[in-house]
N, C-alpha and C positions, 0 to 999 in steps of 0.2 A: 188178856187180850188188845186185840190191837184197835184205833184211830179209824180204819174202815172198817169194822165189825158191822156188817149189815148195809151198809154203803150202795145205794142203789143206780143203777143206769137206765131203767125206765125204757124210752121208747127215743132218749134224746141222743144226740152225738156225746160220747164225753169225750173230751181233750186227754184226760190220763191213763181211761183205762180203754183196751180196744176189747175188753168180754168182761166178765166178774171174775173180783181179783186179777186181771193178768194187764198189769202196766203195758203203755205202749213201750219201744224198744230207748225212746228217747227219755222219756219220764223214770225209768227202773232207779234208778240211784237213787233218787228227791224221794220214787214209793219206801225204798227202803232204810231212810234215813227218818222219813217221817212214821215209820212204822215201827218204829222203836222208840218210840217217843209216847209219855204217859201224858193223858188228856191233863193231870197238874202239870206236866212241866211246859207243855202246849200252851195252855193260858199264861203261866208264867210269864214266856216270850212275849205272849201275845200283853201282857199287861207294858213291857217293859217297853214292847215296841210302842205303843197308844202314850207311853211318858214322856217319850222320848218326841215326842209329836207337841203332845200339851207345851210343854217347856223350851219351842224350839218355834209356837207359833204357828203350827202350820192346819190352817182352819181354813174355814167358806164359810161364809154367809146365807143364810135362810129365809127370803122375807117371807114377811109373815107368819114366823112361827112363834107360836105364842110361849113355847116350851124355851126362846133359846135364842140367839139372831147368830151368835158362832158358834159351831160347830167344827169340832176334829173332823176330819175326813178318814173315814172306816178304813184300815188297810186289812186286806185279807192277807192271811204269812203263807196262801200255800202258790208257790208264785205259777203263771203260765209258763209250761217251757214250747218253744216255738223249734223244728229243725230248717237247718240254712237254707236247703231247698226250697222247702216250703215258703222260706222270707222269701228269697228269692224273687218267686212268680207274684208274694205280693207285692215287691215292690213296683217291677217292671208293668205290672199296672197302674198303678199311684202311677209313675210319674208319667205313663201314656194320660190318664188323667187329666194331670196338672197341669201338661203342655196342650191339652185340648182347650181345659176351661182357660186358660190363659189369653187364648186365640179369639176366645170366642168373647170375652172381655175387649178384648180390643180392637171385632167387628166389629161390634155392637155401641160401641161409643164414638164408629168410625165412618165405613164402610157399609155398613150392614146386613153385606152380603146372603148370611143366612139369614135373615127376617126375609129377603129379596127373594131367592132361591124359595120361600115356602115351608122352610127344615124346621122350622121354629116359628109359630105364627105369629105375627107383630102385636097383635094386642098379649098378648101373654107377656111381653116385654114394656110396653109401654103404658099400660095400665101396673105396671107391678110396682110395690109400695117401696123398695129399694130402687127402681130405676132413677137417676139420677141423671135428669135432660140437662141439667147444668155443667154436666162435664161430656157432651155430647161434642166432637171435634179437637179433645184436651189433648193435652200429649202428658203420660208417664216418664218419669226415670228411666231407660232401659226397655221400654215398652212391659216390662214388668207389674201387671196387674195387682199380683199375690205373690205376695213369698213368703204367707206362714199361712199352711193350711191345715187344716184338723179331719180328716176323712176319716168317718164311723161303719168299720165292717162287724158282719154278723158271719158267720158258719152255721148252714142248717142242717139238717137230721140226716145229711148223704156226706156231712163232714166237709159241704164247697164253699165256699165264701163268697159274699155275697154287700157291696157297697149302700149301706143303708141311706146316707145322708152325706153333705161335702159343710163344712165347717170354712167360710175363707172370708168373714170380716173381722172376727176377730177370737178366734178361735184359743180356749182356755183351757188347763190341765196338767201343762208337760211340768208343769213344776212338781206333781205327784210323778206322773215318770221319776224321776232325777231324785229326789227323796224317797221313794221305796227304794231305788234300789242302793242306796247310803244305809238305809234303814235291812233291808232283808243281807246288807253284806257282815253288819254290824249283829243280829238276831240270830243270824246262820250261817257261819264264815264259813264251814269247814261244806257246806254244796258249793260255796263258789272253785274250793281247791279239788273236786270230781268234777266239776262242770264248766268244759272251756263259752264263757260268756259274754259274748261282744258287748262292748262299751259304748253306753248311752251320755257320759260326762260330757264329752267333745258338743252338744249339744248348741249351750250357750255363747262358746267360740263361734259355731258356723255361721247361727244366725248372726252376729256381730259384724264377721266378715260380710253378710251378705248384705246388712243396712249400707254399710260405709260403700260398700260397689254402688250403691242408690242415689250417691251424696252428688246433689248435683256442681257443688266445688270441687274438682281432682284436686286435692290435698291430699299431705302426708297423711293428718287423723281429721278428720271430719268431726264438727261435734255432735253423736246420738243420743235424743231423750227418749223416754218411754212419762207419755202420758198418761196418767189414773186417771180416771175421774174422781176418787178419793178413799179414805180409808171401812165408807158405806160398802163399796161397790163386793161382791160376791167375790171375786176375783181378786182381791188387792195382799192379800199373802203374795199372788203370784206374782203380781205387779210388781213388789219388792224385793221378793228373791230373785227373778230375774235380771231388773235394775244391776241388783249389785254382784250377779254372778258375772252380769260384760261389764262390771265397772265405768255404767254410765249412768245420768242423774235423773231419778225418779223427780219427774214434777207432774203441779196439776195446774189448769190453768190460765190462773193467774200468777203462775210464776216465768210465765211467757206473755210476750206482746208483741205485734206488729209494726213496723214504721218503715217506710218507704217499700213497703211488695218487699224485707224483708224479717225473717221473724227469731225474733232473740228473746234471751235469758235471763232471769235476776240474777244475780249471785252478789257472794259480799266480796266480788273483785271489782267488781264491774258490770255493767249488758255483756253477754257472750252472745254471739252469734249461734245458732240450730240450727244443722244442716238436715238434720234426717228424724223422722218424728215417727217412736215404735207405736203408736197411740191403739190405747186400750176402750176406746170410746165409741160411738157410734156414728154414725153421719149425722146423724139428725142432732145433734150434741157440738159438734166438733166444732161450729164455727155462727154465731147467732147473727152476724150481717147476711148471712148466704142460707141455713135449715133455721132453725127453732129459732126463733128470738127471747125468747123464754129459757135462751140454755146458757146458764152458770159456769158450763163447766168446760168451755171449749175458749179459743181464743179469739175477739173479733181481728178479722182480716185475714184470718189462716189460709181461708181459700183463697184468694185474692195472691198472697207468695206462692201459694202454689198450685195454682195456675201459670204465674206468671217465669214456673220453673228455677224461684231460687229455693227450693225448701220439698225432700221425700215425703212422703210418707206412707205408711206400710202399716198395711196393706192400701192398696190405693182408695180415692173419694169412690163409691158406686159399682165394687167390690157383690154388698148384698146381693143385689140381680141375680148374681150365681149361686147363694144360698137358698135361692126360693125354694121349696117344694117340688112344687107345678115344675120350675126349671130342671131341676136334677132329673128330672121322667127321660130331659132330654138329652142329656150326657150322651147317651151308647152314641144317636146320633148325630152329634161332634164329633165326637172322636174321627164317626167316618167320615165324616166330611169335609172334617180341617186335617186331619191324618191320612185318611184312605184307610185306615184298619177297624177291623171288628174291636168291639173295647174288651182287654183279657180278665177285668172285674165287671159282673153284668149289673147291675140297677137290681133292685128286688122290683116283681113285679109289681106295678102300679095304677093307680084306676083314678081318671083326673073328672070328677066332680064339673068341669066347666063343659065337659062334652057332655053333650045331651045322654048317647046311649049309655055312658060309661057310668052318669049321673044316675041313673037308671037301677043300673045294676047295683050300686054302690047302695042306694034306699032301700033296695031289699034284702040287702045281703049285713044292714049294720051291724046285726051279732055275728056275725062271720070277719068282719073285715076289721083291720086295723085301721080309725080315719087322722088325720094330723092337722090342724093350722100350715098354711103355708108358711109362716111366718113366724112361730113361735118356734122357744127354742126348751132346752132343760125338763124337756117332760110334760111342760103345761101344754093346754091346747088339743089333748091328743085324746081319743074314744078308742081302748083297749077294747072292744067288741062281744069276744069270749067270756071275754069277765067281767063286760056291763051287766046295769040295768035294763030293765024297758023305756022305765023314764028317760036315764042317760040317753039311752039310742033314739028316744024319742023329740032329746033337746037340740043334741047333734042334726036330726035332719031337717032340722028348721032351720039353723044354720048353714048348713046347705046351701036351703034352698034358696035364703035368702043373700046371699053370697056365696055361688058357686066357684070362683076364679078362687075363695082361699082355699079351700081343700083338696085335699088328694086322701085315697084310700088302699091299702095293700092289705095282700094276706096278713095272717096271724103266720110270720116266720120262727116255727123249733127251733130257736137257736141253743146254739152246744152248752154243756154244761163245765164245771170244773171243782172240785172238790172243794170246799170250804169246811172253815172250823165250827160249828153251832155249839155256842156254849148250854143252851138247856139239854142239849144230849149227852154234850163233853165227848162226840165223833163230829167224823166228816162227813156232809153233806155236799151233792148236787147240787150247784146256783147256777144260774145262766150268766154266761158274760158276752162282750161285745169285744171290740179293740179299734182306736184312736190312734192312728200313725201319724205322725207327723212332718209334714213333706215345707222343707226349706226350700225358695227358687229365691240364684241368684245371678251369678254366673255359669251357674251349673247349678242343678238338680239333686239335693241331697235330701238322705230323711234315716233318723236314727234308728238304731236294728232295734222292733220290737214298736214299739209306740208304751200310750196309756191302754190296760186290760180295765173294763168296768163290773162291775159285779154284782147282780140284784140278791140281795142279802134277806128280804124275807123269803119265806119258801112257796113257790108256784110262780113268783112275782117274776113280770119280763121286762118290766124298767130298772132299764140300771144307772140312770143319771142317778146325779152325790144330793142334788135338790132334794129327790123322790127317797132317801132313802138307803141308794147305792154307795158303795165303800170300789175301792181300786186291788188290785194285784201288780206286782211287780210282773213287768214280762222279760223273756227270757226269749232272746233266738242265742241259740250253741252256730260258733266257726265249726266250719267245716272240717271233719276231723284230718287229723293230721297226714295219714297217708295220702287222701283223696288233695288235700292243701300244696303238697308238694308237689305231687303230680303234675299242677297246674300252675304253681311256679310265683302264686299270687299271696299265700299267706306265709312261705317262705319268710316272709321278714315282718313277719308277725313280731310280740313281744304279750305275754299277761301281766298281769296285775292284776292280782287278789281274784285272778279268775276272772276279766273284763283284757280281753281281745281288741288289739286293732296295730296298724301298722306299726312301723317304728320309722317309716320314712316320712308318714306325713301323719303324730298324732293327730289330727284335727277333721282328717276326712272322713265323710262316709262311705256307704260301703255303694252307694247307686251314686252313679255321677250320668249327668244326661246332659246336652245344651237344652235352651227352648231353641223349637222351627218359629222363623221367621213367618208373621201371619203371611199366608198361602194368596194368589192370586188369581180369583176364582173368575170365570170367564161367566154371563152371565146371559149369553145365549141361548 
């Protein structure tokens, strides 16, 4: 008996299989290894992996769950595998996208040429929840608004990739990328000996390099801290993990204070000046003197210190406007406007309820569309039309009519599936997945190979968010075949450590490097 017995492809694009029983070439090694395991052996390894996560405290918080606040992130031990050529195409699209988004953010907080030229409607910006008028004309270090971005990708039934959304305020989940890789290396070490998997362990060192790059003080060792809301935040494990990996202080608002527009940290050795804050707190809670007066999470006076150029924040204040799902619909137009190029990674077709004709289409087709609130995350504020009840559709119709600016709708993408082990049947079954690569912007743009593959563990579900019962997979990007890489002269200097390949000459360098373009000078004639 094989774990793949009765595995059904159905109508979906399957990441592992090209046809029933026929694995794709880059999955053959994994398929052969998994086919030799009994259900009992696979369960044993899964229990070992879960115990390891519990012992390390790898958890996330689910708000409002009566069954418990702290949960371990479910890890699916069947990795998602991508060829190097496939990954390179994705990389180019992601680099293009983050370039345009940074140029867009610089533009709307300065000259607003894209608004003056009517490419993006002005009212959608100035009335947006996360547009910060307080920062019009403000300069940000190195003109970089987004240092860390997580862009969610899905693959349709034809195998084509689409951008589902961008996460630019404080994208989470990268700690699970790093933990999943370590977990897989311990659970299935032989698979790394058979596959040349590109490394992801340089993420934290690259992030620290980028954070130091935006320091206002040009000193050898600028002081960088990670600002967390605290232990009850859903991503607190990640905050602590990243701070520990980068060797920087994990702080809360009460650990910091501002004096004469300089940010200081309280330490046992006395006050220490802070140069860069990697903040995991939304704008609203960052500074009670500027934003929400009732916030106890932020630092009074931080925004004044930031505007004075004495401290850098990553990501910059005001980036949330590009998180807005209504603004997402205009990213391909931004790419054309700023870069003069067509988008390499297309958006999912999107209807805007703030446009009368499109709103009418949405309201007539709520049973066929996925409706999303413009500024919700984590799978909340969403209607899965084909899986919804008439009552749910009626409730969303009323919300859309009362606040049309706050909703978009998209056709349901029949997103790709990959094998996941199902304990109830002791076999693999197909489950829907997406992909969140993490883009780092500093002196150059860099992307760790792969990213976080999220999986909808419930049969038939399209919702991959951990808060909605989803889990994650390790994502493997295979290095170029040796013959190909030697002919190109690039990978000949590589080394393989436990199946994870990276260049000898620069162990912290990622595979995508591209400088940011300067904001364009566009005639208003």
